C-alpha positions as CSV (number, residue, x, y, z in Angstrom):
1,V,0.0,0.0,0.0
2,D,1.5,3.3,-1.1
3,G,-1.1,5.6,0.3
4,S,-1.9,7.1,-3.2
5,G,-5.0,5.0,-3.9
6,V,-8.1,3.6,-2.2
7,Q,-8.1,-0.1,-1.3
8,A,-11.1,-2.1,-2.6
9,F,-11.2,-4.2,0.6
10,A,-10.0,-3.7,4.2
11,K,-10.9,-4.9,7.6
12,Y,-10.5,-3.8,11.2
13,E,-10.6,-6.3,14.1
14,S,-10.8,-4.8,17.7
15,L,-8.9,-6.1,20.7
16,I,-10.9,-8.3,23.0
17,F,-13.2,-6.2,25.3
18,D,-14.0,-7.5,28.8
19,A,-14.6,-4.2,30.6
20,G,-11.7,-5.2,33.0
21,L,-14.0,-7.8,34.4
22,P,-13.3,-11.0,32.5
23,M,-15.1,-13.2,35.0
24,K,-18.5,-11.3,34.6
25,R,-20.9,-11.6,31.8
26,K,-21.7,-8.4,29.8
27,H,-24.9,-7.7,28.0
28,I,-24.1,-5.8,24.8
29,K,-27.3,-3.8,24.2
30,K,-26.5,-1.3,21.6
31,L,-23.7,-0.4,19.1
32,K,-23.3,2.9,17.3
33,I,-21.0,3.3,14.3
34,T,-20.2,6.9,13.6
35,L,-18.6,7.8,10.3
36,A,-16.1,10.6,9.6
37,K,-18.0,11.4,6.4
38,A,-21.4,10.3,4.9
39,M,-21.5,7.0,3.0
40,E,-21.0,7.4,-0.7
41,D,-22.1,5.3,-3.7
42,N,-20.6,1.9,-3.9
43,E,-19.4,1.9,-0.2
44,T,-20.2,-0.9,2.2
45,I,-19.3,-1.8,5.8
46,T,-20.1,-5.2,7.3
47,L,-20.2,-5.4,11.1
48,A,-19.5,-8.8,12.8
49,Y,-18.6,-9.9,16.3
50,K,-17.1,-12.8,18.2
51,A,-18.3,-13.7,21.7
52,D,-16.0,-15.5,24.2
53,R,-13.2,-16.2,21.7
54,A,-15.4,-18.1,19.3
55,A,-13.7,-19.6,16.3
56,S,-15.8,-17.7,13.7
57,W,-17.4,-14.3,13.3
58,N,-21.1,-13.7,13.4
59,D,-22.5,-10.9,11.2
60,I,-24.6,-8.2,12.9
61,D,-25.5,-5.9,10.0
62,T,-24.3,-4.1,6.9
63,I,-24.1,-0.4,6.3
64,S,-24.3,0.5,2.6
65,F,-25.1,3.5,0.5
66,T,-27.5,1.4,-1.5
67,T,-29.6,0.4,1.6
68,D,-29.0,3.2,4.1
69,G,-28.2,6.2,1.9
70,A,-25.7,8.9,2.8
71,V,-25.7,8.2,6.5
72,K,-23.1,9.3,9.0
73,E,-24.1,6.9,11.8
74,K,-26.0,3.7,12.3
75,K,-27.4,2.4,15.6
76,L,-27.8,-1.4,16.1
77,A,-29.3,-3.5,18.9
78,P,-27.5,-6.8,18.8
79,D,-28.5,-8.2,22.2
80,I,-25.4,-10.2,22.8
81,K,-24.4,-11.8,26.2
82,C,-20.8,-12.8,26.7
83,R,-17.8,-12.4,28.9
84,E,-15.5,-11.2,26.1
85,F,-16.5,-9.3,23.0
86,E,-14.7,-8.5,19.7
87,I,-15.9,-6.4,16.7
88,K,-14.8,-6.7,13.1
89,L,-15.6,-4.1,10.4
90,S,-15.1,-5.2,6.8
91,F,-14.9,-2.4,4.3
92,S,-15.5,-2.7,0.6
93,N,-16.0,-0.3,-2.3
94,T,-16.0,-0.3,-6.1
95,G,-15.2,3.3,-6.7
96,S,-12.5,5.9,-5.9
97,T,-13.8,6.5,-2.3
98,A,-13.9,4.4,0.8
99,P,-15.9,4.5,4.1
100,E,-14.2,6.2,7.0
101,V,-15.1,5.3,10.6
102,D,-14.8,7.9,13.3
103,S,-15.9,5.9,16.3
104,I,-17.6,2.7,17.6
105,T,-19.7,3.1,20.7
106,V,-20.7,0.0,22.8
107,D,-23.6,0.3,25.3
108,Y,-23.4,-2.6,27.7
109,S,-24.2,-3.6,31.3
110,V,-22.4,-6.0,33.6
111,E,-24.6,-8.8,34.8
112,D,-24.2,-10.3,38.3
113,L,-24.8,-14.0,37.9
114,I,-25.0,-14.8,41.6
C-alpha cells in the first residue's frame, strides 16, 4: 500500500473487550458506528462480532449506500451476552472513495450471575 489509492477491501478487528471484568458476563445492548463522512455510492461496511473467543465471526448488520443512503451513523441493537467481545468491520468499495469510521460506541451492562 503506497497511500496514493483507495483499497477495494480492508478490515478492522478490535482487541478483546471485557470491561476489565473477564469473570463477569456483559450484555451488549447497543452499538453505534459513527462515520467521519457520509457514506457514498458503492461503499459498504459489514459489522461482525465474536463472543467469548469463538472460532468464527457472526454478522450483525451491513451499512451500505445502496440500503442506508448517505448516513453518518448507524445504531444497532445486537442483544449479545458474553464475557469477552470483539468487533470486526469489513470495508468494501468499487469506486474511488472508501468509508471512514470515526468511532464505535458500545452500550453494555455487567450482569451479576450470583
